[in-house]
Every structure is written in structure tokens, then in C-alpha cells.
C-alpha positions as CSV (number, residue, x, y, z in Angstrom):
1,M,-12.7,-1.7,10.5
2,P,-9.6,-0.2,8.7
3,S,-8.5,-1.6,5.4
4,V,-4.8,-2.2,4.6
5,A,-2.8,-3.0,1.5
6,I,0.3,-5.1,2.2
7,V,2.8,-5.1,-0.7
8,G,4.7,-8.3,-0.6
9,A,3.2,-11.7,0.5
10,G,6.3,-13.3,2.1
11,I,6.8,-14.3,5.6
12,A,6.9,-10.7,6.9
13,G,3.8,-9.5,5.0
14,L,1.8,-12.5,5.9
15,S,2.8,-12.3,9.6
16,C,1.6,-8.7,9.6
17,A,-1.6,-9.7,7.9
18,D,-2.2,-12.3,10.6
19,M,-2.0,-9.8,13.4
20,L,-4.3,-7.3,11.7
21,A,-6.9,-9.8,10.4
22,E,-7.2,-11.3,13.9
23,Q,-8.4,-7.9,15.1
24,G,-10.9,-7.5,12.2
25,W,-8.9,-5.4,9.8
26,Q,-9.7,-5.8,6.1
27,V,-6.3,-7.0,4.7
28,T,-5.4,-7.4,1.1
29,L,-1.9,-8.5,0.0
30,F,-0.3,-7.9,-3.3
31,D,2.8,-9.8,-4.7
32,K,4.6,-9.8,-8.0
33,G,5.2,-13.5,-7.9
34,R,2.9,-16.2,-9.4
35,R,2.7,-18.2,-6.2
36,P,3.6,-18.1,-2.4
37,G,7.2,-18.4,-1.3
38,G,9.3,-15.3,-1.7
39,R,12.7,-16.0,-0.4
40,M,11.4,-19.3,0.9
41,A,10.9,-20.4,-2.7
42,S,10.9,-24.0,-3.9
43,R,10.9,-25.4,-7.4
44,R,10.2,-28.8,-9.1
45,I,11.9,-30.0,-12.2
46,D,11.0,-33.1,-14.2
47,T,13.9,-35.4,-15.0
48,A,14.3,-38.9,-16.6
49,H,14.6,-40.3,-13.1
50,G,11.6,-38.6,-11.5
51,E,10.7,-35.1,-10.3
52,A,13.5,-33.2,-8.5
53,S,12.6,-30.7,-5.8
54,F,14.7,-27.8,-4.8
55,D,14.5,-25.3,-2.0
56,F,16.4,-22.6,-3.7
57,G,15.9,-19.7,-1.2
58,A,16.2,-20.0,2.4
59,Q,17.6,-23.4,3.3
60,Y,16.0,-23.6,6.8
61,F,14.6,-21.4,9.5
62,T,15.4,-21.2,13.2
63,V,13.0,-21.0,16.1
64,R,14.0,-18.8,19.0
65,D,11.3,-16.2,19.5
66,N,8.5,-17.6,21.7
67,A,5.6,-16.5,19.5
68,F,7.2,-17.8,16.5
69,A,7.8,-21.1,18.3
70,A,4.1,-21.4,18.9
71,T,3.4,-20.9,15.2
72,V,6.0,-23.5,14.2
73,A,4.5,-25.9,16.8
74,R,1.2,-25.7,14.9
75,W,3.0,-26.3,11.6
76,A,4.7,-29.3,13.0
77,E,1.5,-30.6,14.3
78,A,-0.1,-30.2,10.9
79,G,2.8,-32.1,9.3
80,L,4.0,-29.0,7.5
81,A,7.4,-28.6,9.2
82,V,10.0,-30.8,10.8
83,R,13.4,-30.4,12.4
84,W,16.6,-30.8,10.2
85,P,19.3,-31.6,12.8
86,E,22.1,-31.6,10.3
87,A,21.7,-27.8,9.7
88,G,21.6,-27.1,13.5
89,A,19.9,-27.8,16.8
90,D,17.2,-25.2,16.1
91,A,16.9,-25.7,12.4
92,W,13.5,-26.4,10.8
93,I,12.3,-26.9,7.3
94,G,8.9,-27.0,5.6
95,V,7.5,-30.4,4.4
96,P,7.6,-31.4,1.6
97,S,9.2,-28.1,0.6
98,M,10.1,-24.8,2.2
99,N,7.3,-22.9,0.6
100,V,4.5,-25.0,2.1
101,V,4.5,-22.9,5.3
102,V,4.1,-19.7,3.2
103,R,1.3,-21.3,1.3
104,D,-0.4,-22.2,4.6
105,M,-0.2,-18.6,5.7
106,A,-1.4,-17.1,2.5
107,A,-4.4,-19.5,2.3
108,R,-6.0,-17.5,5.1
109,H,-5.9,-14.2,3.3
110,D,-6.8,-12.3,0.1
111,V,-3.6,-12.5,-1.8
112,R,-3.4,-11.2,-5.2
113,F,-0.4,-12.7,-7.2
114,S,1.0,-11.4,-10.3
115,H,0.5,-7.9,-9.2
116,H,3.6,-5.8,-9.5
117,V,3.1,-2.6,-7.4
118,S,5.4,0.2,-8.7
119,G,4.3,2.9,-6.3
120,L,1.7,4.4,-3.9
121,A,-0.5,7.4,-4.5
122,R,-1.8,9.4,-1.5
123,E,-5.3,10.5,-2.3
124,G,-7.0,12.4,0.6
125,M,-6.7,10.2,3.6
126,H,-6.3,7.0,1.7
127,W,-3.8,5.1,-0.4
128,R,-4.0,3.7,-4.0
129,L,-1.7,1.2,-5.5
130,L,0.1,2.2,-8.7
131,G,1.1,-0.2,-11.4
132,E,-0.3,-2.0,-14.4
133,G,-3.6,-3.8,-13.6
134,M,-3.8,-2.4,-10.1
135,P,-7.3,-2.1,-8.6
136,T,-8.9,1.3,-8.2
137,E,-10.0,0.7,-4.7
138,H,-8.5,2.8,-1.8
139,F,-7.0,1.7,1.5
140,D,-6.7,3.2,4.9
141,A,-3.1,2.1,5.5
142,A,-0.2,0.7,3.4
143,V,2.6,-1.6,4.3
144,L,5.7,-2.4,2.3
145,A,6.8,-5.9,3.1
146,L,9.6,-5.7,0.5
147,P,13.5,-5.8,0.5
148,A,15.0,-2.4,1.5
149,E,16.0,-1.7,-2.1
150,Q,12.6,-2.0,-3.3
151,A,10.8,-0.2,-0.4
152,A,13.2,2.9,-0.6
153,P,12.0,4.4,-3.8
154,I,8.3,4.1,-2.9
155,L,8.9,5.5,0.6
156,T,11.0,8.5,-0.7
157,L,7.9,10.1,-2.1
158,H,5.9,10.0,1.1
159,D,8.3,9.8,4.2
160,F,11.9,10.7,3.8
161,E,12.9,9.5,7.2
162,L,11.5,6.1,6.6
163,A,13.1,6.1,3.1
164,R,16.5,7.0,4.4
165,T,16.5,4.0,6.8
166,A,15.7,1.8,3.8
167,L,18.4,3.5,1.7
168,F,21.1,2.6,4.3
169,A,20.0,-1.1,4.7
170,R,21.8,-2.7,1.8
171,S,21.4,-6.5,0.9
172,Q,23.9,-8.8,-0.5
173,P,23.2,-10.9,-3.7
174,C,23.5,-14.7,-4.1
175,W,23.8,-16.8,-7.3
176,T,22.0,-20.2,-6.7
177,G,22.4,-23.4,-8.7
178,M,20.0,-26.2,-8.7
179,F,21.4,-29.6,-10.0
180,A,19.9,-33.0,-10.3
181,F,22.0,-36.1,-11.0
182,E,21.5,-39.7,-12.1
183,Q,23.6,-41.0,-9.2
184,P,24.7,-39.8,-5.8
185,L,27.8,-37.6,-5.6
186,P,30.7,-39.2,-3.7
187,H,30.4,-37.3,-0.5
188,G,29.2,-38.6,2.8
189,E,28.0,-35.3,4.3
190,H,24.8,-33.6,3.1
191,I,25.9,-30.0,3.9
192,L,29.0,-28.2,2.8
193,R,29.9,-24.7,4.1
194,N,32.4,-22.2,3.0
195,H,34.3,-24.1,0.3
196,G,35.9,-21.9,-2.4
197,I,33.3,-19.8,-4.2
198,L,30.6,-21.7,-2.4
199,A,29.1,-20.4,0.8
200,W,26.7,-23.3,1.1
201,A,25.9,-26.5,-0.7
202,A,23.3,-29.1,0.4
203,R,21.9,-32.4,-0.8
204,D,18.3,-31.3,-1.0
205,S,17.0,-34.8,-1.7
206,A,18.4,-36.0,1.7
207,K,16.3,-33.5,3.7
208,P,13.5,-35.1,5.8
209,G,10.3,-35.5,3.8
210,R,12.0,-35.2,0.4
211,A,12.2,-37.8,-2.5
212,G,13.4,-37.9,-6.0
213,P,16.8,-38.2,-7.7
214,E,20.1,-36.9,-6.2
215,S,19.6,-33.1,-5.9
216,W,21.9,-30.4,-4.8
217,I,21.5,-26.7,-4.0
218,V,24.5,-24.5,-4.5
219,Q,24.8,-21.0,-3.2
220,A,27.8,-18.8,-4.1
221,T,29.4,-16.4,-1.6
222,P,28.2,-12.9,-1.5
223,Q,31.5,-11.6,-2.8
224,W,31.6,-13.9,-5.8
225,S,27.9,-13.2,-6.5
226,T,28.5,-9.5,-6.4
227,A,31.5,-9.7,-8.8
228,H,29.4,-11.6,-11.3
229,L,26.0,-10.0,-10.7
230,E,25.2,-9.0,-14.1
231,R,26.3,-12.1,-16.0
232,Q,23.8,-14.3,-17.5
233,P,22.5,-17.6,-15.8
234,E,24.0,-19.8,-18.6
235,E,27.5,-18.3,-17.8
236,I,27.2,-18.9,-14.1
237,G,26.0,-22.4,-14.2
238,P,29.2,-24.1,-15.2
239,H,31.1,-22.2,-12.5
240,L,28.7,-23.4,-9.8
241,L,28.7,-27.0,-11.1
242,A,32.5,-27.1,-11.1
243,A,32.6,-25.7,-7.6
244,L,30.2,-28.4,-6.4
245,H,32.3,-31.2,-8.0
246,E,35.4,-29.8,-6.5
247,A,33.9,-29.6,-3.1
248,T,32.4,-33.1,-3.2
249,G,35.6,-34.7,-4.6
250,G,34.1,-36.5,-7.4
251,E,34.3,-36.6,-11.2
252,A,32.4,-34.0,-13.1
253,L,29.1,-35.5,-13.8
254,A,26.7,-33.9,-16.2
255,P,23.4,-33.1,-14.3
256,L,20.1,-34.6,-15.4
257,A,18.5,-31.2,-15.1
258,H,19.5,-27.8,-13.6
259,S,18.3,-24.3,-13.1
260,I,20.2,-21.1,-12.1
261,H,18.7,-18.3,-10.1
262,R,19.9,-14.9,-9.2
263,W,18.9,-13.4,-5.8
264,R,19.7,-9.7,-6.0
265,Y,18.5,-9.1,-2.4
266,A,19.4,-12.4,-0.6
267,L,21.2,-11.5,2.7
268,S,20.1,-8.4,4.8
269,A,22.4,-7.0,7.4
270,G,19.5,-6.1,9.7
271,T,19.0,-2.6,11.2
272,G,17.7,-3.8,14.5
273,L,14.7,-1.5,14.2
274,G,12.1,-4.2,14.0
275,C,9.7,-2.2,11.8
276,L,8.8,1.2,10.5
277,W,5.5,3.1,10.9
278,N,4.2,6.6,10.2
279,A,0.9,6.9,12.1
280,N,0.0,10.2,10.6
281,Q,0.1,9.0,7.1
282,Q,-0.6,5.3,7.8
283,I,2.3,3.9,6.0
284,G,5.0,1.4,7.2
285,A,7.5,-1.3,6.3
286,C,8.6,-4.7,7.7
287,G,11.0,-7.3,6.7
288,D,14.1,-9.1,7.7
289,W,16.3,-6.0,6.8
290,L,14.7,-4.3,9.8
291,L,15.8,-7.0,12.2
292,G,18.2,-9.6,11.0
293,P,19.0,-12.1,8.1
294,R,16.7,-14.9,9.1
295,V,13.3,-16.1,8.2
296,E,12.3,-15.9,11.8
297,C,13.3,-12.2,11.9
298,A,11.0,-11.5,8.9
299,W,8.1,-13.1,10.8
300,V,8.9,-11.2,14.0
301,S,9.2,-7.9,12.1
302,G,5.8,-8.4,10.5
303,R,4.2,-9.2,13.9
304,M,5.9,-6.1,15.4
305,L,4.5,-3.9,12.8
306,G,1.0,-5.4,13.2
307,E,1.1,-4.7,16.9
308,R,2.4,-1.2,16.3
309,M,-0.4,-0.5,13.9
310,L,-3.0,-1.8,16.2
311,G,-1.6,0.1,19.1
312,A,-1.7,3.4,17.1
313,A,-5.3,2.7,16.1
314,R,-6.3,2.3,19.7
315,E,-4.6,5.5,20.8
316,A,-6.4,7.4,17.9
317,A,-9.8,5.9,18.8
């Protein structure tokens, strides 16, 4: 059976891996992160009042595609996902954290974390990964399940048409703040949208299946994040905290703990193409930037690429 290296072990890469592995392909995923999550990342921080948990990437995911609905139904049956009605009628979250569903998908595959792939080398009819500590093994096919900005420079050396698509698919950044407090902030709602520099703020500790001290996620608007993109986290934190207190209408409370994260590639516009595949060179790409800015779109894109690769293989046989 063909072997494939998938660079990026987020929802898109893992969805593609599921499709190919079901048909007997030898799939190996490589991810620069230390653990599963990607943009469905979660973080735990110890405080004097217990452990605070934050979903500091995607806040929830929607379920509209029939195939994705079947997958989410399995997650729900296993206790890994529940609805979050406050975010919307079709909003779901992972339990006890957003990254749990990614961990569940990754557990079925050979995923090599802490592997930063810097490029691909075409050697004969096979691919070899470039980067410090990369394996010497070769693969029949290569998939880039990365943001467009990271896929473009790798694709440029092998397929300019695919690279051009990635070059025109720009993402917007997002500064994100995680704040834990000793007492609840004086605001009855658990979700705030479009308030000043804040595009979104949510009381994470009030999500279904959560526990711990009062915890809030604060996400700045793309415009503000772009304007302050190269500033340091310690400079950004006070602005996000002040914006949260202003939005909730309470006094400025010092947080028990906090962390600031910069997402350079947070929100994709979506090209509507679904996926990219060059059957001659056996190289392709998938991700939300090829469909739309939602977790579900990333999953669907990965599945679409897997189906396309399988179809091309059948035609070539």
C-alpha cells in the first residue's frame, strides 16, 4: 500500500489520515507542536484556587456536514463532545477541553510531535522530509495540512500553481488572553461579542464539563491584532485585561494567573476549493483555508483530499 507523510496533525491532517488509513495506506503525521490540538488548543494553569482550564484556540465547532455529524455523534456517545447552546444552536465543544477530540483522532495514528518540517525533497518518485531531526525514510505521497502561509513556501519549489493558490489565501491574526480570577466577574452573560477591541470573550469555566476558578478567554479583533502583531505578550496583556473589565462592567481585578498567546494565522477567508492535489507528483494540501474559517471546514477539507487521493490511486491502478 502507498505511504504518505502528512505535515500537520490538526483536524484537517487527521481527517485526511483517517480516510487513507481506512483503505490501508501507511500514514505518518508530523507536527511541530508537543501535543495534539493545533488551533483547537487547550491549556491548564495552576492557581491558588485550583487548576484553570482554557480553550484558547477555536471556541466551539459547528456540525452541518452529514459525514462530520456522524463523527461528532461518535464523540458525543463516547462523552468527548457536548452541545454548547449559548454559542449557537449547532455549536459543540470538546469535553473536558476542546483538544480532547483531536487527541482522540491522533491516538489512532503514528503521529510524531516536536517535528518541525521545513521543506520537502523530491528524490526519484518519492518524498523526503527536510528539517532538523527528520527521518531518512521516503514516502510515496506528501500532504501539507498547514496554514496557507506555511504551505506556500514549501509548495513553491514543487508546484507553482498550488503554491499560487496558497499565496493568495491570507489569514488574519488574533491576540488571545487567558485570565483566571479569584471571584466571578460581575456580568450575567457568559459570552460577549464585538465590544471595543474584543471580537469575543467567554467565561470558559462556565462551559459544560468545565470546573475550576473563574476563567475567561479574550480574543482581540483581527484589525487590532494586526496593528499590534509584533508587540510582546507582556505589552498586550494589560490591553486585553482592561478591555475585558470594561466589557463586563466591573472593577479592575488582578488575575490569579494569566497567559497571552499570538495566533498569527487564526482566521482564514476560505478559497472554496476544498483541497489541492497534484496526482503526478503525489503532493497536496488541505485545511480550513481551502474551504472556510471553521473547524468543520478543516475536517471536511481533509476528508475531501483523502477521497481525491484514493480516487487518483484507483484510476492509476
